VOBA-1610 file (N, C-alpha, C; in pm, whole numbers, padded with zeros to 5 digits, always signed):
BEGIN
Unk+00084-00120+00000Unk+00000+00000+00000Unk+00088+00125+00000Unk+00062+00215-00096Unk+00135+00342-00102Unk+00060+00446-00022Unk+00128+00507+00077Unk+00059+00604+00161Unk+00149+00723+00192Unk+00083+00837+00217Unk+00152+00959+00256Unk+00068+01026+00365Unk+00136+01082+00466Unk+00067+01154+00573Unk+00116+01299+00573Unk+00022+01392+00569Unk+00052+01535+00580Unk+00013+01579+00721Unk+00109+01630+00798Unk+00081+01671+00936Unk+00109+01820+00955Unk+00059+01871+01069Unk+00079+02012+01104Unk+00037+02102+00988Unk-00080+02070+00931Unk-00133+02145+00817Unk-00265+02211+00855Unk-00294+02319+00787Unk-00428+02380+00798Unk-00515+02313+00692Unk-00599+02222+00736Unk-00682+02142+00646Unk-00810+02217+00614Unk-00831+02244+00486Unk-00950+02317+00444Unk-01061+02215+00418Unk-01143+02193+00520Unk-01254+02100+00513Unk-01375+02168+00449Unk-01483+02095+00421Unk-01596+02156+00352Unk-01654+02279+00422Unk-01653+02281+00556Unk-01718+02392+00627Unk-01628+02463+00727Unk-01503+02422+00738Unk-01414+02485+00835Unk-01270+02455+00799Unk-01180+02529+00863Unk-01037+02505+00848Unk-00983+02464+00985Unk-00918+02349+00993Unk-00864+02301+01119Unk-00716+02271+01101Unk-00643+02267+01212Unk-00504+02221+01210Unk-00505+02072+01238Unk-00439+01997+01151Unk-00442+01853+01171Unk-00357+01778+01072Unk-00386+01647+01062Unk-00314+01557+00972Unk-00412+01489+00878Unk-00361+01457+00760Unk-00442+01390+00659Unk-00359+01277+00599Unk-00418+01161+00589Unk-00348+01044+00537Unk-00414+01000+00407Unk-00331+00969+00306Unk-00381+00917+00180Unk-00314+00784+00152Unk-00388+00692+00093Unk-00334+00560+00057Unk-00402+00511-00069Unk-00323+00465-00163Unk-00374+00412-00290Unk-00472+00507-00357Unk-00437+00637-00354Unk-00515+00735-00427Unk-00640+00784-00359Unk-00660+00746-00231Unk-00783+00781-00159Unk-00746+00844-00025Unk-00829+00940+00022Unk-00813+00995+00156Unk-00863+00891+00257Unk-00778+00852+00352Unk-00817+00745+00444Unk-00836+00791+00588Unk-00769+00901+00627Unk-00782+00947+00767Unk-00767+01098+00772Unk-00842+01161+00863Unk-00828+01304+00893Unk-00834+01319+01044Unk-00731+01381+01103Unk-00725+01396+01248Unk-00684+01538+01283Unk-00743+01591+01389Unk-00705+01723+01439Unk-00582+01714+01527Unk-00506+01824+01533Unk-00390+01829+01621Unk-00264+01870+01547Unk-00162+01903+01624Unk-00036+01952+01566Unk+00074+01847+01565Unk+00045+01726+01613Unk+00148+01623+01619Unk+00196+01587+01478Unk+00327+01559+01471Unk+00387+01516+01344Unk+00442+01375+01366Unk+00373+01277+01309Unk+00414+01139+01328Unk+00542+01110+01250Unk+00613+01007+01293Unk+00735+00966+01223Unk+00702+00932+01077Unk+00780+00987+00987Unk+00759+00960+00845Unk+00658+01051+00778Unk+00589+01135+00856Unk+00489+01226+00797Unk+00557+01349+00739Unk+00487+01413+00646Unk+00533+01539+00589Unk+00490+01652+00683Unk+00585+01726+00739Unk+00554+01840+00825Unk+00524+01960+00735Unk+00398+01998+00730Unk+00356+02106+00639Unk+00383+02244+00697Unk+00423+02253+00822Unk+00461+02382+00880Unk+00351+02487+00876Unk+00226+02443+00883Unk+00114+02538+00883Unk+00061+02572+00745Unk+00118+02514+00639Unk+00063+02536+00504Unk-00078+02479+00497Unk-00157+02534+00406Unk-00291+02480+00382Unk-00284+02355+00295Unk-00365+02256+00328Unk-00393+02142+00240Unk-00539+02152+00201Unk-00565+02158+00072Unk-00702+02173+00025Unk-00727+02077-00091Unk-00852+02055-00125Unk-00880+01966-00239Unk-00821+02023-00367Unk-00784+01934-00459Unk-00741+01981-00590Unk-00850+02065-00654Unk-00810+02170-00723Unk-00908+02261-00782Unk-00974+02198-00904Unk-01099+02236-00928Unk-01177+02182-01039Unk-01216+02298-01130Unk-01168+02294-01253Unk-01185+02402-01350Unk-01288+02360-01455Unk-01401+02434-01461Unk-01510+02398-01551Unk-01502+02466-01688Unk-01430+02577-01697Unk-01428+02651-01824Unk-01294+02722-01839Unk-01210+02671-01927Unk-01083+02740-01952Unk-01049+02734-02100Unk-01003+02846-02152Unk-00957+02856-02290Unk-00806+02833-02300Unk-00746+02784-02194Unk-00600+02779-02188Unk-00539+02686-02293Unk-00605+02576-02324Unk-00551+02485-02424Unk-00543+02554-02561Unk-00644+02632-02595Unk-00642+02706-02721Unk-00525+02803-02725Unk-00492+02863-02611Unk-00379+02956-02605Unk-00248+02884-02634Unk-00234+02761-02586Unk-00113+02684-02615Unk-00111+02638-02760Unk-00229+02614-02819Unk-00234+02573-02960Unk-00197+02687-03054Unk-00229+02809-03012Unk-00198+02925-03096Unk-00136+03034-03007Unk-00007+03020-02975Unk+00057+03113-02882Unk+00067+03256-02935Unk+00063+03272-03066Unk+00059+03404-03130Unk-00042+03397-03244Unk-00098+03511-03285Unk-00191+03507-03398Unk-00129+03441-03520Unk-00202+03347-03579Unk-00162+03275-03700Unk-00040+03185-03679Unk-00007+03155-03553Unk+00100+03060-03523Unk+00035+02933-03466Unk+00040+02825-03539Unk-00018+02698-03496Unk+00090+02610-03436Unk+00068+02567-03311Unk+00167+02487-03239Unk+00128+02340-03247Unk+00226+02248-03249Unk+00193+02105-03252Unk+00101+02068-03136Unk-00005+01995-03165Unk-00109+01971-03066Unk-00061+01891-02946Unk+00018+01788-02969Unk+00065+01707-02855Unk+00145+01793-02758Unk+00233+01876-02809Unk+00312+01965-02725Unk+00222+02062-02650Unk+00121+02116-02720Unk+00029+02211-02658Unk-00050+02145-02545Unk-00098+02025-02569Unk-00177+01954-02467Unk-00092+01926-02343Unk+00030+01879-02363Unk+00116+01846-02249Unk+00156+01971-02171Unk+00181+02080-02241Unk+00216+02205-02172Unk+00097+02258-02093Unk-00020+02252-02151Unk-00143+02293-02083Unk-00166+02209-01958Unk-00155+02078-01971Unk-00175+01986-01859Unk-00078+02016-01746Unk+00049+02038-01779Unk+00151+02066-01677Unk+00127+02201-01610Unk+00085+02300-01689Unk+00058+02432-01632Unk-00055+02426-01530Unk-00162+02355-01564Unk-00274+02344-01471Unk-00232+02273-01343Unk-00156+02164-01356Unk-00110+02093-01236Unk-00029+02187-01147Unk+00051+02272-01207Unk+00134+02364-01130Unk+00055+02472-01058Unk-00068+02494-01099Unk-00152+02594-01032Unk-00251+02531-00933Unk-00241+02399-00914Unk-00328+02333-00817Unk-00455+02274-00876Unk-00471+02282-01006Unk-00590+02226-01072Unk-00566+02078-01098Unk-00658+01993-01051Unk-00643+01848-01070Unk-00754+01789-01158Unk-00858+01866-01186Unk-00963+01825-01279Unk-00997+01943-01366Unk-00998+01920-01498Unk-01027+02029-01591Unk-01127+01984-01695Unk-01218+02072-01728Unk-01309+02055-01841Unk-01255+02145-01952Unk-01184+02084-02046Unk-01118+02160-02151Unk-01221+02216-02247Unk-01226+02349-02257Unk-01324+02413-02345Unk-01277+02403-02490Unk-01362+02347-02575Unk-01334+02336-02717Unk-01456+02388-02795Unk-01430+02475-02889Unk-01539+02529-02971Unk-01589+02425-03069Unk-01721+02411-03077Unk-01785+02336-03185Unk-01881+02432-03255Unk-01878+02430-03387Unk-01952+02526-03468Unk-01854+02621-03533Unk-01844+02613-03666Unk-01744+02690-03740Unk-01810+02770-03852Unk-01732+02862-03909Unk-01775+02940-04024Unk-01668+02922-04132Unk-01683+02822-04216Unk-01578+02795-04315Unk-01580+02888-04435Unk-01681+02974-04447Unk-01690+03064-04562Unk-01669+03209-04519Unk-01639+03297-04614Unk-01627+03439-04585Unk-01489+03479-04539Unk-01468+03611-04524Unk-01336+03664-04490Unk-01295+03632-04346Unk-01391+03637-04255Unk-01359+03611-04113Unk-01388+03466-04077Unk-01356+03376-04170Unk-01388+03235-04150Unk-01296+03171-04046Unk-01344+03066-03986Unk-01262+02984-03898Unk-01313+02841-03905Unk-01220+02746-03893Unk-01253+02607-03919Unk-01272+02525-03794Unk-01314+02401-03816Unk-01336+02306-03707Unk-01203+02250-03658Unk-01195+02222-03529Unk-01074+02162-03473Unk-01103+02067-03357Unk-01222+02073-03297Unk-01247+02007-03169Unk-01236+01855-03178Unk-01291+01795-03284Unk-01289+01648-03292Unk-01145+01595-03298Unk-01063+01655-03382Unk-00924+01610-03393Unk-00849+01632-03262Unk-00870+01748-03200Unk-00798+01779-03077Unk-00840+01684-02965Unk-00969+01655-02956Unk-01016+01563-02853Unk-00955+01425-02871Unk-00947+01379-02994Unk-00886+01248-03020Unk-00740+01245-02978Unk-00669+01354-03004Unk-00528+01363-02964Unk-00516+01368-02812Unk-00607+01438-02746Unk-00607+01443-02600Unk-00627+01305-02541Unk-00725+01230-02593Unk-00752+01097-02536Unk-00639+00998-02569Unk-00572+01016-02682Unk-00458+00929-02713Unk-00346+00948-02611Unk-00320+01074-02573Unk-00218+01100-02471Unk-00261+01047-02335Unk-00389+01057-02305Unk-00439+01002-02179Unk-00420+00851-02174Unk-00451+00783-02285Unk-00436+00638-02290Unk-00291+00595-02271Unk-00197+00681-02308Unk-00054+00651-02292Unk-00002+00687-02152Unk-00090+00739-02065Unk-00048+00776-01931Unk+00035+00902-01926Unk+00021+00989-02029Unk+00106+01107-02039Unk+00051+01228-01965Unk-00074+01223-01920Unk-00136+01340-01858Unk-00125+01332-01706Unk-00105+01447-01644Unk-00086+01453-01499Unk-00218+01459-01423Unk-00319+01522-01484Unk-00444+01548-01413Unk-00561+01489-01490Unk-00681+01502-01435Unk-00803+01444-01493Unk-00866+01543-01591Unk-00893+01496-01714Unk-00950+01581-01818Unk-01089+01534-01861Unk-01178+01631-01879Unk-01308+01610-01942Unk-01322+01715-02053Unk-01426+01701-02135Unk-01450+01800-02239Unk-01564+01893-02201Unk-01547+02018-02238Unk-01652+02119-02231Unk-01671+02170-02374Unk-01778+02127-02438Unk-01803+02168-02577Unk-01880+02299-02577Unk-01818+02402-02635Unk-01878+02535-02643Unk-01952+02544-02777Unk-02083+02531-02772Unk-02165+02521-02892Unk-02196+02660-02946Unk-02130+02697-03056Unk-02147+02829-03116Unk-02274+02832-03201Unk-02374+02902-03149Unk-02502+02911-03219Unk-02488+02986-03351Unk-02410+03092-03352Unk-02388+03172-03474Unk-02277+03109-03557Unk-02308+02998-03620Unk-02210+02925-03700Unk-02283+02852-03812Unk-02205+02783-03895Unk-02263+02711-04007Unk-02263+02559-03987Unk-02180+02509-03899Unk-02153+02364-03894Unk-02177+02301-03756Unk-02249+02366-03668Unk-02260+02318-03530Unk-02316+02177-03522Unk-02426+02151-03590Unk-02490+02020-03578Unk-02398+01909-03625Unk-02333+01929-03739Unk-02243+01826-03792Unk-02126+01801-03698Unk-02074+01905-03636Unk-01961+01887-03545Unk-02002+01815-03416Unk-02119+01849-03363Unk-02165+01781-03242Unk-02186+01632-03266Unk-02232+01597-03385Unk-02259+01457-03417Unk-02133+01372-03417Unk-02017+01434-03422Unk-01891+01360-03424Unk-01848+01311-03286Unk-01918+01354-03181Unk-01883+01317-03044Unk-01983+01216-02990Unk-01936+01135-02895Unk-02023+01037-02831Unk-01999+01030-02682Unk-02076+00947-02612Unk-02060+00934-02466Unk-01921+00893-02423Unk-01847+00825-02510Unk-01710+00782-02476Unk-01612+00897-02472Unk-01653+01015-02515Unk-01562+01130-02521Unk-01556+01212-02393Unk-01616+01164-02286Unk-01609+01233-02157Unk-01654+01380-02171Unk-01761+01400-02246Unk-01818+01536-02258Unk-01897+01562-02131Unk-01845+01648-02046Unk-01909+01675-01918Unk-01999+01796-01919Unk-01969+01892-02008Unk-02046+02017-02015Unk-02065+02053-02161Unk-02185+02098-02195Unk-02214+02163-02323Unk-02271+02300-02291Unk-02208+02404-02343Unk-02258+02540-02316Unk-02309+02603-02444Unk-02419+02677-02431Unk-02479+02747-02544Unk-02414+02883-02558Unk-02342+02903-02667Unk-02266+03026-02690Unk-02336+03107-02800Unk-02406+03210-02762Unk-02474+03295-02860Unk-02402+03429-02866Unk-02318+03445-02968Unk-02239+03567-02982Unk-02298+03663-03084Unk-02431+03666-03092Unk-02496+03764-03179Unk-02457+03904-03133Unk-02403+03986-03222Unk-02361+04122-03183Unk-02477+04204-03127Unk-02444+04284-03024Unk-02544+04374-02967Unk-02621+04317-02851Unk-02583+04198-02803Unk-02652+04140-02688Unk-02554+04057-02605Unk-02596+04017-02489Unk-02518+03936-02396Unk-02382+04001-02366Unk-02272+03930-02388Unk-02141+03983-02347Unk-02108+04114-02414Unk-02144+04127-02542Unk-02106+04247-02617Unk-02229+04325-02660Unk-02304+04372-02559Unk-02415+04462-02590Unk-02363+04592-02649Unk-02246+04631-02604Unk-02182+04754-02653Unk-02101+04718-02778Unk-02149+04760-02895Unk-02082+04726-03019Unk-01943+04789-03030Unk-01923+04903-02962Unk-01790+04964-02964Unk-01688+04873-02897Unk-01727+04811-02784Unk-01635+04720-02715Unk-01613+04594-02799Unk-01718+04548-02866Unk-01702+04433-02955Unk-01605+04466-03067Unk-01617+04586-03123Unk-01528+04627-03232Unk-01383+04630-03184Unk-01359+04685-03064Unk-01223+04689-03010Unk-01166+04549-02996Unk-01248+04457-02947Unk-01203+04320-02921Unk-01176+04245-03052Unk-01274+04245-03142Unk-01262+04165-03264Unk-01160+04225-03362Unk-01164+04357-03380Unk-01071+04419-03474Unk-00926+04401-03428Unk-00906+04409-03296Unk-00771+04390-03243Unk-00725+04247-03255Unk-00815+04152-03227Unk-00778+04011-03227Unk-00760+03957-03369Unk-00845+04002-03462Unk-00843+03946-03598Unk-00790+04044-03702Unk-00737+04157-03657Unk-00676+04254-03747Unk-00773+04297-03858Unk-00896+04334-03817Unk-00998+04377-03912Unk-00997+04527-03929Unk-01041+04572-04046Unk-01068+04713-04069Unk-01212+04741-04025Unk-01251+04868-04009Unk-01391+04897-03977Unk-01489+04837-04077Unk-01453+04838-04203Unk-01541+04778-04304Unk-01552+04628-04285Unk-01439+04563-04254Unk-01440+04420-04227Unk-01532+04389-04108Unk-01524+04475-04006Unk-01604+04453-03887Unk-01753+04461-03918Unk-01792+04555-03999Unk-01933+04568-04037Unk-01983+04443-04109Unk-01900+04390-04197Unk-01937+04267-04267Unk-01947+04151-04168Unk-01853+04145-04073Unk-01851+04040-03971Unk-01980+04043-03889Unk-02020+04161-03845Unk-02142+04176-03765Unk-02264+04132-03845Unk-02273+04177-03968Unk-02387+04141-04052Unk-02394+03990-04075Unk-02278+03928-04092Unk-02274+03784-04115Unk-02321+03707-03991Unk-02276+03748-03873Unk-02319+03679-03751Unk-02469+03694-03728Unk-02522+03810-03753Unk-02665+03831-03734Unk-02746+03748-03834Unk-02693+03734-03956Unk-02759+03651-04055Unk-02756+03504-04015Unk-02643+03458-03962Unk-02633+03319-03917Unk-02729+03291-03803Unk-02740+03388-03711Unk-02834+03369-03599Unk-02977+03358-03649Unk-03012+03441-03745Unk-03148+03438-03798Unk-03177+03307-03872Unk-03078+03256-03944Unk-03100+03136-04025Unk-03090+03005-03945Unk-02994+03000-03851Unk-02965+02872-03786Unk-02983+02872-03635Unk-02998+02988-03574Unk-02991+02997-03428Unk-03083+02904-03353Unk-03210+02905-03385Unk-03306+02823-03310Unk-03277+02674-03328Unk-03247+02631-03450Unk-03216+02490-03475Unk-03088+02449-03403Unk-02989+02538-03400Unk-02863+02507-03333Unk-02882+02493-03182Unk-02960+02583-03123Unk-02986+02572-02979Unk-03054+02440-02947Unk-03156+02406-03024Unk-03230+02282-02998Unk-03138+02161-03013Unk-03051+02163-03114Unk-02959+02051-03134Unk-02860+02038-03020Unk-02807+02150-02972Unk-02710+02146-02862Unk-02775+02092-02735Unk-02899+02132-02708Unk-02970+02081-02590Unk-02988+01930-02602Unk-03028+01884-02719Unk-03051+01741-02739Unk-02921+01662-02729Unk-02813+01715-02787Unk-02686+01645-02784Unk-02629+01638-02643Unk-02649+01742-02564Unk-02604+01737-02424Unk-02669+01621-02351Unk-02797+01599-02379Unk-02866+01485-02317Unk-02806+01353-02365Unk-02773+01345-02494Unk-02714+01222-02548Unk-02579+01193-02483Unk-02501+01297-02458Unk-02370+01278-02394Unk-02382+01250-02245Unk-02497+01282-02185Unk-02507+01278-02040Unk-02434+01393-01975Unk-02429+01507-02046Unk-02352+01623-02000Unk-02440+01726-01931Unk-02377+01805-01846Unk-02443+01920-01786Unk-02458+02028-01893Unk-02573+02094-01896Unk-02599+02200-01993Unk-02577+02335-01925Unk-02503+02422-01991Unk-02471+02553-01935Unk-02514+02663-02031Unk-02551+02777-01974Unk-02575+02898-02053Unk-02450+02984-02048Unk-02446+03087-02131Unk-02328+03173-02137Unk-02374+03318-02153Unk-02326+03403-02062Unk-02351+03547-02072Unk-02499+03584-02067Unk-02577+03514-01984Unk-02716+03557-01966Unk-02718+03700-01915Unk-02807+03781-01971Unk-02811+03924-01938Unk-02945+03967-01880Unk-03054+03907-01924Unk-03188+03949-01884Unk-03262+03834-01817Unk-03373+03867-01752Unk-03459+03764-01693Unk-03510+03671-01803Unk-03538+03728-01920Unk-03586+03647-02032Unk-03481+03543-02073Unk-03355+03583-02076Unk-03249+03486-02108Unk-03251+03371-02007Unk-03262+03405-01880Unk-03258+03302-01776Unk-03382+03213-01782Unk-03497+03272-01813Unk-03619+03192-01827Unk-03603+03090-01939Unk-03542+03131-02049Unk-03515+03038-02158Unk-03417+02931-02113Unk-03312+02971-02042Unk-03214+02874-01992Unk-03281+02769-01905Unk-03366+02815-01815Unk-03435+02722-01725Unk-03524+02625-01802Unk-03585+02672-01910Unk-03672+02585-01989Unk-03594+02475-02059Unk-03466+02499-02086Unk-03380+02399-02147Unk-03327+02297-02046Unk-03343+02326-01918Unk-03285+02240-01816Unk-03143+02276-01781Unk-03104+02399-01811Unk-02969+02445-01781Unk-02947+02451-01630Unk-02832+02402-01584Unk-02800+02397-01441Unk-02688+02491-01401Unk-02617+02545-01501Unk-02499+02627-01473Unk-02500+02748-01563Unk-02484+02868-01504Unk-02479+02992-01581Unk-02336+03043-01579Unk-02273+03046-01695Unk-02137+03097-01707Unk-02141+03248-01730Unk-02083+03320-01638Unk-02057+03463-01653Unk-02181+03547-01686Unk-02288+03537-01606Unk-02400+03630-01630Unk-02348+03773-01624Unk-02404+03859-01707Unk-02347+03993-01725Unk-02412+04100-01639Unk-02522+04066-01569Unk-02593+04165-01488Unk-02636+04104-01355Unk-02659+04190-01257Unk-02716+04145-01129Unk-02853+04084-01152Unk-02930+04146-01240Unk-03064+04097-01272Unk-03061+03950-01316Unk-02968+03918-01404Unk-02958+03781-01453Unk-02912+03685-01344Unk-02815+03727-01262Unk-02766+03641-01153Unk-02876+03612-01052Unk-02954+03714-01019Unk-03066+03694-00928Unk-03167+03596-00986Unk-03197+03611-01114Unk-03292+03521-01179Unk-03239+03378-01182Unk-03108+03363-01201Unk-03049+03230-01198Unk-03074+03161-01064Unk-03048+03231-00957Unk-03068+03171-00825Unk-03215+03139-00800Unk-03304+03223-00847Unk-03447+03195-00831Unk-03488+03070-00906Unk-03413+03037-01013Unk-03444+02919-01094Unk-03355+02800-01062Unk-03277+02809-00954Unk-03193+02697-00914Unk-03074+02673-01003Unk-03029+02777-01074Unk-02915+02768-01164Unk-02792+02826-01093Unk-02683+02751-01089Unk-02562+02797-01023Unk-02493+02903-01109Unk-02436+03003-01041Unk-02370+03115-01109Unk-02219+03098-01101Unk-02155+03099-01218Unk-02009+03091-01225Unk-01955+03221-01284Unk-01851+03274-01222Unk-01787+03396-01269Unk-01638+03373-01293Unk-01578+03462-01369Unk-01438+03448-01404Unk-01345+03506-01298Unk-01241+03430-01265Unk-01143+03476-01168Unk-01074+03605-01211Unk-01039+03624-01339Unk-00977+03751-01378Unk-01066+03871-01350Unk-01196+03856-01364Unk-01289+03963-01332Unk-01274+04004-01185Unk-01269+03905-01096Unk-01256+03935-00953Unk-01121+04000-00923Unk-01015+03945-00979Unk-00880+03994-00948Unk-00858+04134-01004Unk-00907+04160-01125Unk-00887+04290-01189Unk-00982+04396-01134Unk-01085+04353-01062Unk-01180+04447-01006Unk-01296+04479-01098Unk-01312+04402-01205Unk-01425+04425-01295Unk-01408+04348-01425Unk-01513+04351-01504Unk-01515+04281-01632Unk-01446+04362-01740Unk-01367+04295-01827Unk-01302+04367-01937Unk-01403+04408-02043Unk-01525+04350-02037Unk-01630+04385-02133Unk-01727+04489-02078Unk-01704+04536-01955Unk-01792+04635-01896Unk-01915+04578-01830Unk-01915+04447-01805Unk-02031+04383-01743Unk-02015+04380-01590Unk-02109+04313-01523Unk-02111+04317-01377Unk-01980+04260-01319Unk-01937+04319-01209Unk-01815+04274-01141Unk-01844+04150-01058Unk-01752+04054-01060Unk-01767+03934-00979Unk-01775+03968-00831Unk-01702+04070-00788Unk-01705+04109-00647Unk-01843+04156-00605Unk-01915+04222-00697Unk-02051+04266-00666Unk-02141+04147-00639Unk-02132+04045-00723Unk-02213+03925-00702Unk-02172+03852-00575Unk-02041+03850-00545Unk-01995+03785-00422Unk-02052+03854-00299Unk-02052+03986-00301Unk-02104+04063-00187Unk-02254+04046-00172Unk-02324+04012-00280Unk-02468+03992-00277Unk-02507+03845-00259Unk-02408+03760-00233Unk-02431+03615-00218Unk-02494+03555-00343Unk-02449+03601-00458Unk-02501+03551-00586Unk-02393+03478-00666Unk-02281+03447-00605Unk-02170+03382-00674Unk-02147+03245-00611Unk-02146+03140-00696Unk-02132+03003-00646Unk-02001+02937-00685Unk-01953+02964-00807Unk-01839+02892-00863Unk-01747+02992-00932Unk-01617+02966-00923Unk-01520+03047-00997Unk-01457+02964-01107Unk-01420+03031-01216Unk-01347+02971-01327Unk-01226+03057-01356Unk-01115+02991-01394Unk-00995+03069-01427Unk-01010+03140-01561Unk-01100+03091-01648Unk-01128+03149-01779Unk-01003+03145-01866Unk-00923+03251-01863Unk-00806+03255-01952Unk-00673+03268-01878Unk-00674+03259-01741Unk-00550+03265-01662Unk-00555+03155-01557Unk-00494+03038-01582Unk-00507+02927-01486Unk-00471+02962-01342Unk-00363+03038-01322Unk-00321+03071-01186Unk-00421+03159-01113Unk-00513+03220-01188Unk-00613+03307-01126Unk-00711+03230-01039Unk-00727+03099-01064Unk-00831+03024-00992Unk-00801+03017-00843Unk-00679+02980-00807Unk-00642+02974-00666Unk-00645+03113-00603Unk-00594+03211-00676Unk-00589+03347-00623Unk-00729+03399-00594Unk-00823+03373-00683Unk-00960+03421-00664Unk-01027+03352-00545Unk-01003+03222-00530Unk-01063+03150-00418Unk-01016+03205-00284Unk-00887+03234-00275Unk-00832+03291-00151Unk-00886+03432-00130Unk-00897+03510-00236Unk-00956+03645-00225Unk-01098+03637-00172Unk-01177+03541-00222Unk-01314+03526-00173Unk-01315+03483-00027Unk-01221+03393+00011Unk-01212+03354+00151Unk-01187+03473+00241Unk-01100+03565+00197Unk-01075+03686+00273Unk-01196+03779+00273Unk-01260+03793+00156Unk-01376+03882+00144Unk-01489+03837+00236Unk-01514+03707+00238Unk-01624+03652+00318Unk-01580+03621+00461Unk-01451+03636+00491Unk-01396+03597+00621Unk-01431+03451+00650Unk-01417+03368+00545Unk-01453+03227+00555Unk-01374+03154+00445Unk-01253+03108+00480Unk-01167+03048+00379Unk-01226+02919+00324Unk-01295+02842+00408Unk-01356+02719+00359Unk-01458+02749+00250Unk-01535+02855+00270Unk-01636+02893+00170Unk-01569+02940+00041Unk-01463+03020+00053Unk-01393+03066-00065Unk-01335+02951-00145Unk-01269+02857-00078Unk-01209+02743-00146Unk-01317+02655-00208Unk-01433+02647-00147Unk-01541+02564-00201Unk-01586+02609-00339Unk-01567+02738-00372Unk-01609+02786-00504Unk-01525+02728-00616Unk-01410+02668-00582Unk-01323+02609-00685Unk-01301+02460-00660Unk-01375+02404-00564Unk-01358+02261-00533Unk-01495+02193-00522Unk-01560+02205-00408Unk-01687+02134-00387Unk-01797+02182-00480Unk-01808+02314-00499Unk-01918+02367-00581Unk-01906+02324-00727Unk-01790+02337-00791Unk-01782+02287-00929Unk-01796+02135-00939Unk-01748+02062-00837Unk-01766+01917-00839Unk-01914+01882-00841Unk-01991+01950-00755Unk-02135+01925-00749Unk-02202+01963-00880Unk-02164+02078-00936Unk-02225+02126-01060Unk-02200+02030-01175Unk-02083+01966-01176Unk-02047+01875-01285Unk-02085+01730-01257Unk-02143+01705-01139Unk-02183+01570-01105Unk-02069+01477-01069Unk-01960+01533-01015Unk-01844+01454-00974Unk-01848+01434-00822Unk-01900+01322-00780Unk-01921+01299-00636Unk-01798+01242-00567Unk-01693+01209-00643Unk-01576+01141-00584Unk-01463+01235-00549Unk-01481+01366-00566Unk-01371+01462-00545Unk-01427+01597-00503Unk-01336+01692-00473Unk-01378+01827-00441Unk-01388+01857-00293Unk-01367+01756-00208Unk-01375+01777-00063Unk-01268+01694+00007Unk-01215+01747+00117Unk-01128+01667+00203Unk-01218+01586+00294Unk-01249+01466+00248Unk-01333+01373+00324Unk-01281+01232+00302Unk-01294+01150+00405Unk-01250+01011+00394Unk-01327+00942+00282Unk-01254+00874+00196Unk-01314+00803+00084Unk-01311+00877-00047Unk-01282+01008-00042Unk-01273+01086-00166Unk-01136+01065-00232Unk-01128+01098-00360Unk-01000+01092-00431Unk-00895+01179-00362Unk-00774+01130-00361Unk-00663+01207-00303Unk-00610+01305-00406Unk-00697+01398-00448Unk-00660+01513-00530Unk-00639+01629-00435Unk-00516+01672-00419Unk-00482+01769-00314Unk-00385+01872-00367Unk-00382+01988-00300Unk-00270+02079-00321Unk-00230+02140-00187Unk-00101+02166-00176Unk-00042+02227-00057Unk-00010+02371-00092Unk-00060+02463-00010Unk-00053+02605-00044Unk-00002+02685+00076Unk+00092+02774+00051Unk+00131+02873+00152Unk+00100+03011+00098Unk+00095+03109+00185Unk+00069+03246+00141Unk+00195+03329+00156Unk+00228+03402+00051Unk+00345+03490+00049Unk+00293+03632+00028Unk+00304+03714+00134Unk+00249+03850+00129Unk+00103+03847+00086Unk+00030+03747+00135Unk-00113+03735+00106Unk-00146+03654-00017Unk-00052+03644-00111Unk-00077+03570-00235Unk-00057+03421-00214Unk-00141+03335-00272Unk-00124+03191-00256Unk-00012+03137-00344Unk+00071+03052-00287Unk+00178+02985-00359Unk+00153+02836-00351Unk+00131+02772-00466Unk+00109+02627-00470Unk+00245+02558-00460Unk+00265+02484-00352Unk+00394+02418-00330Unk+00394+02275-00382Unk+00280+02207-00377Unk+00270+02070-00426Unk+00129+02047-00478Unk+00116+01962-00579Unk-00014+01917-00628Unk-00011+01765-00640Unk-00118+01701-00592Unk-00128+01556-00594Unk-00257+01516-00667Unk-00246+01422-00758Unk-00361+01372-00832Unk-00374+01222-00808Unk-00486+01183-00745Unk-00509+01042-00707Unk-00389+00984-00631Unk-00339+01065-00537Unk-00232+01019-00450Unk-00094+01023-00509Unk-00081+01076-00631Unk+00050+01084-00697Unk+00088+01230-00711Unk+00208+01264-00667Unk+00251+01403-00681Unk+00278+01433-00828Unk+00214+01540-00878Unk+00225+01574-01020Unk+00286+01713-01041Unk+00307+01790-00934Unk+00371+01921-00945Unk+00423+01963-00809
//
């Protein structure tokens, strides 16, 4: 039996933080005891926190490794391994890799399909034992596209699709109600001229009119086929949330207004916000601040979004804000585990997976010193 004991640690339990020891054996948490004693052979944590491995439900980080600069395509295997190692180093032990499904192969601002090939490469590396942490898929279903239905049909239950999110990027609503901010974002990212941008906007609105309703219905149906959790994206109004609830959506990614967040809670939909929003003090798109929702008790889950290291930092910030570190850490451990239907992880409890990270604070900032996945140190 392979076992490790962590002693003299601040153990972040589901509802409290205690000083004690935690024992893991064969990838499972087997004992939790209070006290400062350090048994022979135990790891003396010196007061560092031991908390569950973080669970990331929505991250674009893999895409960043695939294309580190505009128009620079990186070998996929290298990108996947670098992404996996980066997440392990930030304390993340379970990730739902966000992959876009739904492409626009025609026109000047075209973009092609990639998710099926990338997923196959990801699972090939997993089968070879090359990955450090646990991976699932989060398929981001682009409603304003030409090929969504065909791309979704390429996936099956064997692909570990845990989340399907409805992504409606029709200009002038949801995340980019302000067309000026949309223009700044798209023109900068895709090197468009103002004329190009006008054509881009017109094309997206045309796609929404022609395919939007059919694409939404297909994504909802396919999520059921996969056995995946269905998520909304950038809900802004009560009407958006009412529609989400009618689809059976359980998770709201980045609602843009207090009104929408309140409606989500009234409908039993969990609210997830981006860690960069909290850390920066507001949304880069001009939408509601995560701190506002936290102060109103309308925030349930955090996502690193586009900065993996932000997830731990945001959880600790919330622990300080609420004066309840267990509650802050739960937004990146127990709460996302529950939202994704993962009952075997996310809490320091006997019988759960030994997905752990050891964290100290340096001038208030969290420093991940070790990460363990199923009882194996991976960072």
